[in-house]
Gaussian input, Z-matrix of N, CA and C with variables (Angstrom, degrees):
# hf/3-21g

backbone

0 1
 N
 C     1     B1
 C     2     B2     1     A1
 N     3     B3     2     A2     1     D1
 C     4     B4     3     A3     2     D2
 C     5     B5     4     A4     3     D3
 N     6     B6     5     A5     4     D4
 C     7     B7     6     A6     5     D5
 C     8     B8     7     A7     6     D6
 N     9     B9     8     A8     7     D7
 C    10    B10     9     A9     8     D8
 C    11    B11    10    A10     9     D9
 N    12    B12    11    A11    10    D10
 C    13    B13    12    A12    11    D11
 C    14    B14    13    A13    12    D12
 N    15    B15    14    A14    13    D13
 C    16    B16    15    A15    14    D14
 C    17    B17    16    A16    15    D15
 N    18    B18    17    A17    16    D16
 C    19    B19    18    A18    17    D17
 C    20    B20    19    A19    18    D18
 N    21    B21    20    A20    19    D19
 C    22    B22    21    A21    20    D20
 C    23    B23    22    A22    21    D21
 N    24    B24    23    A23    22    D22
 C    25    B25    24    A24    23    D23
 C    26    B26    25    A25    24    D24
 N    27    B27    26    A26    25    D25
 C    28    B28    27    A27    26    D26
 C    29    B29    28    A28    27    D27
 N    30    B30    29    A29    28    D28
 C    31    B31    30    A30    29    D29
 C    32    B32    31    A31    30    D30
 N    33    B33    32    A32    31    D31
 C    34    B34    33    A33    32    D32
 C    35    B35    34    A34    33    D33
 N    36    B36    35    A35    34    D34
 C    37    B37    36    A36    35    D35
 C    38    B38    37    A37    36    D36
 N    39    B39    38    A38    37    D37
 C    40    B40    39    A39    38    D38
 C    41    B41    40    A40    39    D39
 N    42    B42    41    A41    40    D40
 C    43    B43    42    A42    41    D41
 C    44    B44    43    A43    42    D42
 N    45    B45    44    A44    43    D43
 C    46    B46    45    A45    44    D44
 C    47    B47    46    A46    45    D45
 N    48    B48    47    A47    46    D46
 C    49    B49    48    A48    47    D47
 C    50    B50    49    A49    48    D48
 N    51    B51    50    A50    49    D49
 C    52    B52    51    A51    50    D50
 C    53    B53    52    A52    51    D51
 N    54    B54    53    A53    52    D52
 C    55    B55    54    A54    53    D53
 C    56    B56    55    A55    54    D54
 N    57    B57    56    A56    55    D55
 C    58    B58    57    A57    56    D56
 C    59    B59    58    A58    57    D57
 N    60    B60    59    A59    58    D58
 C    61    B61    60    A60    59    D59
 C    62    B62    61    A61    60    D60
 N    63    B63    62    A62    61    D61
 C    64    B64    63    A63    62    D62
 C    65    B65    64    A64    63    D63
 N    66    B66    65    A65    64    D64
 C    67    B67    66    A66    65    D65
 C    68    B68    67    A67    66    D66
 N    69    B69    68    A68    67    D67
 C    70    B70    69    A69    68    D68
 C    71    B71    70    A70    69    D69
 N    72    B72    71    A71    70    D70
 C    73    B73    72    A72    71    D71
 C    74    B74    73    A73    72    D72
 N    75    B75    74    A74    73    D73
 C    76    B76    75    A75    74    D74
 C    77    B77    76    A76    75    D75
 N    78    B78    77    A77    76    D76
 C    79    B79    78    A78    77    D77
 C    80    B80    79    A79    78    D78
 N    81    B81    80    A80    79    D79
 C    82    B82    81    A81    80    D80
 C    83    B83    82    A82    81    D81
 N    84    B84    83    A83    82    D82
 C    85    B85    84    A84    83    D83
 C    86    B86    85    A85    84    D84
 N    87    B87    86    A86    85    D85
 C    88    B88    87    A87    86    D86
 C    89    B89    88    A88    87    D87
 N    90    B90    89    A89    88    D88
 C    91    B91    90    A90    89    D89
 C    92    B92    91    A91    90    D90
 N    93    B93    92    A92    91    D91
 C    94    B94    93    A93    92    D92
 C    95    B95    94    A94    93    D93
 N    96    B96    95    A95    94    D94
 C    97    B97    96    A96    95    D95
 C    98    B98    97    A97    96    D96
 N    99    B99    98    A98    97    D97
 C   100   B100    99    A99    98    D98
 C   101   B101   100   A100    99    D99
 N   102   B102   101   A101   100   D100
 C   103   B103   102   A102   101   D101
 C   104   B104   103   A103   102   D102
 N   105   B105   104   A104   103   D103
 C   106   B106   105   A105   104   D104
 C   107   B107   106   A106   105   D105
 N   108   B108   107   A107   106   D106
 C   109   B109   108   A108   107   D107
 C   110   B110   109   A109   108   D108
 N   111   B111   110   A110   109   D109
 C   112   B112   111   A111   110   D110
 C   113   B113   112   A112   111   D111
 N   114   B114   113   A113   112   D112
 C   115   B115   114   A114   113   D113
 C   116   B116   115   A115   114   D114
 N   117   B117   116   A116   115   D115
 C   118   B118   117   A117   116   D116
 C   119   B119   118   A118   117   D117
 N   120   B120   119   A119   118   D118
 C   121   B121   120   A120   119   D119
 C   122   B122   121   A121   120   D120
 N   123   B123   122   A122   121   D121
 C   124   B124   123   A123   122   D122
 C   125   B125   124   A124   123   D123
 N   126   B126   125   A125   124   D124
 C   127   B127   126   A126   125   D125
 C   128   B128   127   A127   126   D126
 N   129   B129   128   A128   127   D127
 C   130   B130   129   A129   128   D128
 C   131   B131   130   A130   129   D129
 N   132   B132   131   A131   130   D130
 C   133   B133   132   A132   131   D131
 C   134   B134   133   A133   132   D132
 N   135   B135   134   A134   133   D133
 C   136   B136   135   A135   134   D134
 C   137   B137   136   A136   135   D135
 N   138   B138   137   A137   136   D136
 C   139   B139   138   A138   137   D137
 C   140   B140   139   A139   138   D138
 N   141   B141   140   A140   139   D139
 C   142   B142   141   A141   140   D140
 C   143   B143   142   A142   141   D141
 N   144   B144   143   A143   142   D142
 C   145   B145   144   A144   143   D143
 C   146   B146   145   A145   144   D144
 N   147   B147   146   A146   145   D145
 C   148   B148   147   A147   146   D146
 C   149   B149   148   A148   147   D147
 N   150   B150   149   A149   148   D148
 C   151   B151   150   A150   149   D149
 C   152   B152   151   A151   150   D150
 N   153   B153   152   A152   151   D151
 C   154   B154   153   A153   152   D152
 C   155   B155   154   A154   153   D153
 N   156   B156   155   A155   154   D154
 C   157   B157   156   A156   155   D155
 C   158   B158   157   A157   156   D156
 N   159   B159   158   A158   157   D157
 C   160   B160   159   A159   158   D158
 C   161   B161   160   A160   159   D159
 N   162   B162   161   A161   160   D160
 C   163   B163   162   A162   161   D161
 C   164   B164   163   A163   162   D162
 N   165   B165   164   A164   163   D163
 C   166   B166   165   A165   164   D164
 C   167   B167   166   A166   165   D165
 N   168   B168   167   A167   166   D166
 C   169   B169   168   A168   167   D167
 C   170   B170   169   A169   168   D168
 N   171   B171   170   A170   169   D169
 C   172   B172   171   A171   170   D170
 C   173   B173   172   A172   171   D171
 N   174   B174   173   A173   172   D172
 C   175   B175   174   A174   173   D173
 C   176   B176   175   A175   174   D174
 N   177   B177   176   A176   175   D175
 C   178   B178   177   A177   176   D176
 C   179   B179   178   A178   177   D177
 N   180   B180   179   A179   178   D178
 C   181   B181   180   A180   179   D179
 C   182   B182   181   A181   180   D180
 N   183   B183   182   A182   181   D181
 C   184   B184   183   A183   182   D182
 C   185   B185   184   A184   183   D183
 N   186   B186   185   A185   184   D184
 C   187   B187   186   A186   185   D185
 C   188   B188   187   A187   186   D186
 N   189   B189   188   A188   187   D187
 C   190   B190   189   A189   188   D188
 C   191   B191   190   A190   189   D189
 N   192   B192   191   A191   190   D190
 C   193   B193   192   A192   191   D191
 C   194   B194   193   A193   192   D192
 N   195   B195   194   A194   193   D193
 C   196   B196   195   A195   194   D194
 C   197   B197   196   A196   195   D195
 N   198   B198   197   A197   196   D196
 C   199   B199   198   A198   197   D197
 C   200   B200   199   A199   198   D198
 N   201   B201   200   A200   199   D199
 C   202   B202   201   A201   200   D200
 C   203   B203   202   A202   201   D201
 N   204   B204   203   A203   202   D202
 C   205   B205   204   A204   203   D203
 C   206   B206   205   A205   204   D204
 N   207   B207   206   A206   205   D205
 C   208   B208   207   A207   206   D206
 C   209   B209   208   A208   207   D207
 N   210   B210   209   A209   208   D208
 C   211   B211   210   A210   209   D209
 C   212   B212   211   A211   210   D210
 N   213   B213   212   A212   211   D211
 C   214   B214   213   A213   212   D212
 C   215   B215   214   A214   213   D213
 N   216   B216   215   A215   214   D214
 C   217   B217   216   A216   215   D215
 C   218   B218   217   A217   216   D216
 N   219   B219   218   A218   217   D217
 C   220   B220   219   A219   218   D218
 C   221   B221   220   A220   219   D219
 N   222   B222   221   A221   220   D220
 C   223   B223   222   A222   221   D221
 C   224   B224   223   A223   222   D222
 N   225   B225   224   A224   223   D223
 C   226   B226   225   A225   224   D224
 C   227   B227   226   A226   225   D225
 N   228   B228   227   A227   226   D226
 C   229   B229   228   A228   227   D227
 C   230   B230   229   A229   228   D228
 N   231   B231   230   A230   229   D229
 C   232   B232   231   A231   230   D230
 C   233   B233   232   A232   231   D231
 N   234   B234   233   A233   232   D232
 C   235   B235   234   A234   233   D233
 C   236   B236   235   A235   234   D234
 N   237   B237   236   A236   235   D235
 C   238   B238   237   A237   236   D236
 C   239   B239   238   A238   237   D237
 N   240   B240   239   A239   238   D238
 C   241   B241   240   A240   239   D239
 C   242   B242   241   A241   240   D240
 N   243   B243   242   A242   241   D241
 C   244   B244   243   A243   242   D242
 C   245   B245   244   A244   243   D243
 N   246   B246   245   A245   244   D244
 C   247   B247   246   A246   245   D245
 C   248   B248   247   A247   246   D246
 N   249   B249   248   A248   247   D247
 C   250   B250   249   A249   248   D248
 C   251   B251   250   A250   249   D249
 N   252   B252   251   A251   250   D250
 C   253   B253   252   A252   251   D251
 C   254   B254   253   A253   252   D252
 N   255   B255   254   A254   253   D253
 C   256   B256   255   A255   254   D254
 C   257   B257   256   A256   255   D255
 N   258   B258   257   A257   256   D256
 C   259   B259   258   A258   257   D257
 C   260   B260   259   A259   258   D258
 N   261   B261   260   A260   259   D259
 C   262   B262   261   A261   260   D260
 C   263   B263   262   A262   261   D261
 N   264   B264   263   A263   262   D262
 C   265   B265   264   A264   263   D263
 C   266   B266   265   A265   264   D264
 N   267   B267   266   A266   265   D265
 C   268   B268   267   A267   266   D266
 C   269   B269   268   A268   267   D267
 N   270   B270   269   A269   268   D268
 C   271   B271   270   A270   269   D269
 C   272   B272   271   A271   270   D270
 N   273   B273   272   A272   271   D271
 C   274   B274   273   A273   272   D272
 C   275   B275   274   A274   273   D273
 N   276   B276   275   A275   274   D274
 C   277   B277   276   A276   275   D275
 C   278   B278   277   A277   276   D276
 N   279   B279   278   A278   277   D277
 C   280   B280   279   A279   278   D278
 C   281   B281   280   A280   279   D279
 N   282   B282   281   A281   280   D280
 C   283   B283   282   A282   281   D281
 C   284   B284   283   A283   282   D282
 N   285   B285   284   A284   283   D283
 C   286   B286   285   A285   284   D284
 C   287   B287   286   A286   285   D285

   B1=1.4352
   B2=1.5152
   B3=1.2763
   B4=1.4578
   B5=1.5222
   B6=1.3278
   B7=1.4486
   B8=1.5202
   B9=1.3219
   B10=1.4560
   B11=1.5232
   B12=1.3170
   B13=1.4566
   B14=1.5152
   B15=1.3154
   B16=1.4604
   B17=1.5139
   B18=1.3048
   B19=1.4603
   B20=1.5193
   B21=1.3190
   B22=1.4601
   B23=1.5202
   B24=1.3243
   B25=1.4587
   B26=1.5115
   B27=1.3116
   B28=1.4644
   B29=1.5253
   B30=1.3273
   B31=1.4623
   B32=1.5292
   B33=1.3378
   B34=1.4579
   B35=1.5208
   B36=1.3387
   B37=1.4666
   B38=1.5256
   B39=1.3159
   B40=1.4578
   B41=1.5270
   B42=1.3360
   B43=1.4607
   B44=1.5279
   B45=1.3249
   B46=1.4645
   B47=1.5303
   B48=1.3287
   B49=1.4638
   B50=1.5229
   B51=1.3250
   B52=1.4640
   B53=1.5255
   B54=1.3371
   B55=1.4643
   B56=1.5230
   B57=1.3247
   B58=1.4611
   B59=1.5248
   B60=1.3240
   B61=1.4711
   B62=1.5250
   B63=1.3324
   B64=1.4595
   B65=1.5289
   B66=1.3359
   B67=1.4680
   B68=1.5256
   B69=1.3145
   B70=1.4614
   B71=1.5230
   B72=1.3203
   B73=1.4656
   B74=1.5256
   B75=1.3175
   B76=1.4611
   B77=1.5223
   B78=1.3354
   B79=1.4639
   B80=1.5281
   B81=1.3303
   B82=1.4717
   B83=1.5281
   B84=1.3386
   B85=1.4585
   B86=1.5095
   B87=1.3105
   B88=1.4610
   B89=1.5296
   B90=1.3301
   B91=1.4692
   B92=1.5270
   B93=1.3155
   B94=1.4608
   B95=1.5163
   B96=1.3243
   B97=1.4625
   B98=1.5233
   B99=1.3240
   B100=1.4579
   B101=1.5181
   B102=1.3224
   B103=1.4594
   B104=1.5152
   B105=1.3228
   B106=1.4601
   B107=1.5232
   B108=1.3155
   B109=1.4609
   B110=1.5180
   B111=1.3104
   B112=1.4638
   B113=1.5337
   B114=1.3276
   B115=1.4596
   B116=1.5196
   B117=1.3250
   B118=1.4626
   B119=1.5281
   B120=1.3252
   B121=1.4689
   B122=1.5223
   B123=1.3382
   B124=1.4757
   B125=1.5302
   B126=1.3125
   B127=1.4611
   B128=1.5161
   B129=1.3337
   B130=1.4609
   B131=1.5191
   B132=1.3284
   B133=1.4616
   B134=1.5185
   B135=1.3162
   B136=1.4608
   B137=1.5159
   B138=1.3316
   B139=1.4519
   B140=1.5223
   B141=1.3127
   B142=1.4534
   B143=1.5156
   B144=1.3039
   B145=1.4533
   B146=1.5213
   B147=1.3299
   B148=1.4574
   B149=1.5223
   B150=1.3168
   B151=1.4561
   B152=1.5194
   B153=1.3225
   B154=1.4583
   B155=1.5183
   B156=1.3171
   B157=1.4592
   B158=1.5206
   B159=1.3424
   B160=1.4617
   B161=1.5286
   B162=1.3156
   B163=1.4631
   B164=1.5275
   B165=1.3196
   B166=1.4599
   B167=1.5209
   B168=1.3264
   B169=1.4626
   B170=1.5256
   B171=1.3232
   B172=1.4618
   B173=1.5254
   B174=1.3134
   B175=1.4662
   B176=1.5131
   B177=1.3106
   B178=1.4652
   B179=1.5242
   B180=1.3262
   B181=1.4634
   B182=1.5227
   B183=1.3285
   B184=1.4640
   B185=1.5294
   B186=1.3215
   B187=1.4614
   B188=1.5242
   B189=1.3263
   B190=1.4705
   B191=1.5234
   B192=1.3313
   B193=1.4616
   B194=1.5222
   B195=1.3217
   B196=1.4641
   B197=1.5174
   B198=1.3192
   B199=1.4706
   B200=1.5248
   B201=1.3179
   B202=1.4654
   B203=1.5268
   B204=1.3345
   B205=1.4643
   B206=1.5252
   B207=1.3283
   B208=1.4626
   B209=1.5261
   B210=1.3348
   B211=1.4670
   B212=1.5263
   B213=1.3456
   B214=1.4615
   B215=1.5265
   B216=1.3329
   B217=1.4645
   B218=1.5285
   B219=1.3407
   B220=1.4573
   B221=1.5059
   B222=1.3071
   B223=1.4647
   B224=1.5245
   B225=1.3087
   B226=1.4653
   B227=1.5269
   B228=1.3297
   B229=1.4706
   B230=1.5286
   B231=1.3130
   B232=1.4652
   B233=1.5295
   B234=1.3150
   B235=1.4649
   B236=1.5191
   B237=1.3335
   B238=1.4626
   B239=1.5157
   B240=1.3270
   B241=1.4718
   B242=1.5286
   B243=1.2953
   B244=1.4597
   B245=1.5268
   B246=1.3208
   B247=1.4589
   B248=1.5153
   B249=1.3112
   B250=1.4614
   B251=1.5231
   B252=1.3322
   B253=1.4674
   B254=1.5240
   B255=1.3222
   B256=1.4673
   B257=1.5156
   B258=1.3120
   B259=1.4537
   B260=1.5066
   B261=1.2856
   B262=1.4500
   B263=1.5104
   B264=1.3236
   B265=1.4581
   B266=1.5225
   B267=1.2998
   B268=1.4575
   B269=1.5197
   B270=1.3296
   B271=1.4621
   B272=1.5132
   B273=1.3133
   B274=1.4501
   B275=1.5201
   B276=1.3274
   B277=1.4553
   B278=1.5171
   B279=1.2863
   B280=1.4659
   B281=1.5126
   B282=1.3179
   B283=1.4603
   B284=1.5193
   B285=1.3141
   B286=1.4581
   B287=1.4955
   A1=108.37
   A2=115.89
   A3=121.37
   A4=106.53
   A5=116.96
   A6=122.66
   A7=110.05
   A8=115.90
   A9=120.23
   A10=108.24
   A11=115.88
   A12=121.31
   A13=108.70
   A14=115.88
   A15=120.80
   A16=108.54
   A17=122.25
   A18=124.03
   A19=110.33
   A20=115.77
   A21=120.04
   A22=110.26
   A23=115.62
   A24=121.20
   A25=112.27
   A26=114.73
   A27=121.84
   A28=110.30
   A29=115.39
   A30=120.92
   A31=110.96
   A32=116.73
   A33=121.09
   A34=111.35
   A35=117.04
   A36=120.90
   A37=110.60
   A38=117.23
   A39=120.52
   A40=109.76
   A41=116.40
   A42=119.73
   A43=110.48
   A44=117.43
   A45=121.10
   A46=110.48
   A47=116.67
   A48=120.54
   A49=110.72
   A50=117.71
   A51=121.00
   A52=111.29
   A53=116.86
   A54=120.17
   A55=110.32
   A56=116.91
   A57=120.67
   A58=111.03
   A59=117.88
   A60=120.15
   A61=109.51
   A62=117.54
   A63=120.74
   A64=111.23
   A65=117.16
   A66=121.00
   A67=110.98
   A68=117.05
   A69=121.18
   A70=111.01
   A71=117.24
   A72=119.73
   A73=110.20
   A74=117.15
   A75=120.77
   A76=110.90
   A77=117.20
   A78=121.32
   A79=112.28
   A80=117.14
   A81=119.15
   A82=110.98
   A83=116.09
   A84=119.93
   A85=115.76
   A86=117.64
   A87=121.08
   A88=108.10
   A89=115.22
   A90=121.93
   A91=109.63
   A92=116.39
   A93=120.85
   A94=115.21
   A95=117.50
   A96=120.91
   A97=108.22
   A98=116.35
   A99=121.76
   A100=108.94
   A101=115.26
   A102=121.63
   A103=109.36
   A104=116.04
   A105=122.32
   A106=105.91
   A107=117.22
   A108=119.29
   A109=111.70
   A110=114.53
   A111=122.69
   A112=105.46
   A113=114.95
   A114=120.56
   A115=113.05
   A116=117.53
   A117=120.02
   A118=112.53
   A119=116.34
   A120=120.70
   A121=112.22
   A122=116.83
   A123=122.55
   A124=110.05
   A125=115.40
   A126=123.09
   A127=108.97
   A128=116.99
   A129=120.43
   A130=110.15
   A131=115.11
   A132=122.30
   A133=107.48
   A134=115.84
   A135=122.01
   A136=107.97
   A137=116.44
   A138=120.92
   A139=109.18
   A140=116.01
   A141=120.64
   A142=110.14
   A143=115.56
   A144=122.35
   A145=107.30
   A146=116.03
   A147=121.22
   A148=108.73
   A149=116.07
   A150=120.11
   A151=108.35
   A152=115.89
   A153=120.99
   A154=109.00
   A155=115.96
   A156=120.39
   A157=112.44
   A158=117.35
   A159=120.25
   A160=109.85
   A161=115.85
   A162=121.84
   A163=112.29
   A164=118.19
   A165=121.00
   A166=111.57
   A167=116.75
   A168=120.73
   A169=110.48
   A170=116.60
   A171=120.69
   A172=110.68
   A173=116.73
   A174=120.54
   A175=112.38
   A176=116.74
   A177=120.93
   A178=110.64
   A179=116.97
   A180=121.21
   A181=110.91
   A182=116.69
   A183=119.11
   A184=111.20
   A185=117.65
   A186=119.27
   A187=112.00
   A188=117.96
   A189=120.31
   A190=110.02
   A191=116.40
   A192=119.42
   A193=111.59
   A194=117.16
   A195=120.43
   A196=110.76
   A197=117.28
   A198=119.71
   A199=110.73
   A200=117.16
   A201=120.97
   A202=110.39
   A203=116.77
   A204=121.35
   A205=111.28
   A206=117.19
   A207=120.45
   A208=110.69
   A209=117.13
   A210=120.84
   A211=110.26
   A212=116.51
   A213=120.70
   A214=112.02
   A215=116.89
   A216=121.71
   A217=112.05
   A218=117.19
   A219=121.32
   A220=115.25
   A221=118.24
   A222=122.68
   A223=110.22
   A224=117.24
   A225=121.64
   A226=108.74
   A227=116.47
   A228=120.67
   A229=110.18
   A230=116.27
   A231=121.43
   A232=112.76
   A233=117.68
   A234=121.02
   A235=111.52
   A236=116.86
   A237=121.22
   A238=108.81
   A239=118.05
   A240=119.86
   A241=112.22
   A242=115.53
   A243=121.73
   A244=107.28
   A245=116.86
   A246=120.60
   A247=109.95
   A248=115.52
   A249=121.63
   A250=107.15
   A251=117.72
   A252=119.67
   A253=111.71
   A254=114.93
   A255=118.64
   A256=112.26
   A257=116.35
   A258=119.19
   A259=109.50
   A260=115.96
   A261=119.48
   A262=109.92
   A263=115.00
   A264=122.60
   A265=106.74
   A266=116.84
   A267=121.62
   A268=108.36
   A269=114.70
   A270=119.67
   A271=108.81
   A272=116.37
   A273=121.34
   A274=108.72
   A275=116.34
   A276=121.11
   A277=108.90
   A278=116.81
   A279=121.57
   A280=109.60
   A281=115.90
   A282=119.36
   A283=109.45
   A284=115.48
   A285=120.08
   A286=112.23
   D1=143.78
   D2=174.16
   D3=-117.92
   D4=130.35
   D5=-176.12
   D6=-108.53
   D7=151.58
   D8=174.10
   D9=-132.84
   D10=150.48
   D11=179.97
   D12=-133.04
   D13=148.60
   D14=178.95
   D15=-134.38
   D16=112.84
   D17=-4.60
   D18=-73.72
   D19=159.49
   D20=-177.27
   D21=-63.77
   D22=129.87
   D23=-177.88
   D24=-93.95
   D25=-179.33
   D26=179.96
   D27=-79.40
   D28=160.30
   D29=177.48
   D30=-55.76
   D31=-38.79
   D32=-179.34
   D33=-63.01
   D34=-35.49
   D35=178.10
   D36=-67.47
   D37=-40.22
   D38=178.99
   D39=-66.63
   D40=-40.69
   D41=177.69
   D42=-62.16
   D43=-41.94
   D44=178.51
   D45=-64.55
   D46=-38.48
   D47=176.90
   D48=-61.66
   D49=-46.19
   D50=179.60
   D51=-63.17
   D52=-38.83
   D53=175.15
   D54=-60.30
   D55=-40.02
   D56=179.32
   D57=-67.05
   D58=-37.53
   D59=176.53
   D60=-60.68
   D61=-44.70
   D62=177.64
   D63=-62.25
   D64=-40.35
   D65=177.06
   D66=-61.87
   D67=-40.98
   D68=-179.94
   D69=-69.13
   D70=-37.49
   D71=175.09
   D72=-61.07
   D73=-43.91
   D74=178.17
   D75=-63.60
   D76=-37.07
   D77=-178.84
   D78=-65.04
   D79=-27.98
   D80=178.62
   D81=-97.43
   D82=10.58
   D83=173.66
   D84=93.08
   D85=8.55
   D86=179.51
   D87=-97.00
   D88=86.25
   D89=-179.42
   D90=-89.50
   D91=162.86
   D92=173.83
   D93=74.48
   D94=30.16
   D95=177.31
   D96=-89.24
   D97=128.40
   D98=176.17
   D99=-95.35
   D100=145.58
   D101=-178.60
   D102=-129.16
   D103=132.56
   D104=170.20
   D105=-125.36
   D106=134.89
   D107=-175.25
   D108=-144.31
   D109=152.85
   D110=169.62
   D111=-117.98
   D112=99.09
   D113=-171.07
   D114=-58.92
   D115=-44.76
   D116=-175.89
   D117=-66.51
   D118=-24.02
   D119=179.19
   D120=-95.72
   D121=-4.81
   D122=-177.24
   D123=57.56
   D124=46.07
   D125=-176.56
   D126=-119.01
   D127=137.44
   D128=178.44
   D129=-143.73
   D130=145.32
   D131=173.58
   D132=-122.70
   D133=132.75
   D134=177.17
   D135=-113.78
   D136=139.20
   D137=-178.55
   D138=-143.15
   D139=142.61
   D140=177.28
   D141=-158.09
   D142=174.73
   D143=173.79
   D144=-105.59
   D145=134.52
   D146=-178.54
   D147=-128.72
   D148=131.05
   D149=174.67
   D150=-88.16
   D151=125.78
   D152=179.62
   D153=-160.84
   D154=168.93
   D155=-178.75
   D156=-75.65
   D157=-23.41
   D158=178.43
   D159=-155.38
   D160=168.64
   D161=-176.23
   D162=-62.09
   D163=-43.65
   D164=-177.81
   D165=-61.52
   D166=-42.23
   D167=178.89
   D168=-65.27
   D169=-41.48
   D170=178.55
   D171=-62.31
   D172=-47.23
   D173=-179.38
   D174=-62.28
   D175=-46.20
   D176=-179.58
   D177=-63.93
   D178=-39.67
   D179=-179.84
   D180=-62.36
   D181=-47.21
   D182=-179.31
   D183=-67.13
   D184=-40.50
   D185=180.00
   D186=-64.42
   D187=-34.71
   D188=175.94
   D189=-63.94
   D190=-44.67
   D191=179.10
   D192=-66.05
   D193=-39.76
   D194=179.13
   D195=-63.91
   D196=-42.66
   D197=179.32
   D198=-64.62
   D199=-39.45
   D200=176.76
   D201=-60.71
   D202=-44.47
   D203=179.90
   D204=-65.76
   D205=-39.59
   D206=177.32
   D207=-61.37
   D208=-43.93
   D209=178.62
   D210=-61.94
   D211=-45.43
   D212=-179.15
   D213=-62.89
   D214=-27.84
   D215=178.62
   D216=-86.57
   D217=1.29
   D218=175.97
   D219=93.99
   D220=18.99
   D221=-178.76
   D222=-101.47
   D223=131.10
   D224=174.96
   D225=-84.42
   D226=144.45
   D227=-179.15
   D228=-131.06
   D229=46.29
   D230=-175.51
   D231=-58.56
   D232=-36.63
   D233=-177.23
   D234=-100.22
   D235=32.56
   D236=-178.50
   D237=-59.37
   D238=127.42
   D239=-176.92
   D240=-74.36
   D241=156.03
   D242=173.54
   D243=-71.03
   D244=136.99
   D245=-178.92
   D246=-70.83
   D247=118.24
   D248=177.40
   D249=-138.37
   D250=97.48
   D251=-176.65
   D252=-62.63
   D253=139.33
   D254=178.68
   D255=-130.73
   D256=4.14
   D257=177.59
   D258=-176.29
   D259=154.93
   D260=179.07
   D261=-146.97
   D262=151.11
   D263=177.63
   D264=-114.99
   D265=109.31
   D266=-179.34
   D267=-107.07
   D268=128.30
   D269=177.84
   D270=-127.03
   D271=137.83
   D272=177.99
   D273=-86.48
   D274=128.91
   D275=177.36
   D276=-85.78
   D277=133.63
   D278=-179.27
   D279=-121.11
   D280=146.25
   D281=176.75
   D282=-77.01
   D283=152.72
   D284=179.59
   D285=-101.78

C-alpha cells in the first residue's frame, strides 16, 4: 500500500500511524500481523496468517479487517480496490 497525506507529515507521524493501525488490528482480534514499511516513501506491507477454507476467503477476510483498522486509525479508503487474488504463497506446516 502507498499512503498519502495532505499536508505531508513527518516520517515519525507516518510511523505512529502505522503503529496505530497495528493496535487497531489487535483490538479487533487480528493478532500476529507483520509490517514492513518504507517511511520516506509512505509505503507499507502487511502480512499475516489466516485460517480459512480457501485462499480467496482468507484474503478477503484479512483485507476487511485491515480496512477496518485503517478507518479506526483515521485513514480514508475511498479508492479501495476490489479484491482480486493474483498469487498466493502456500506453506506446509510441519511438526517438530
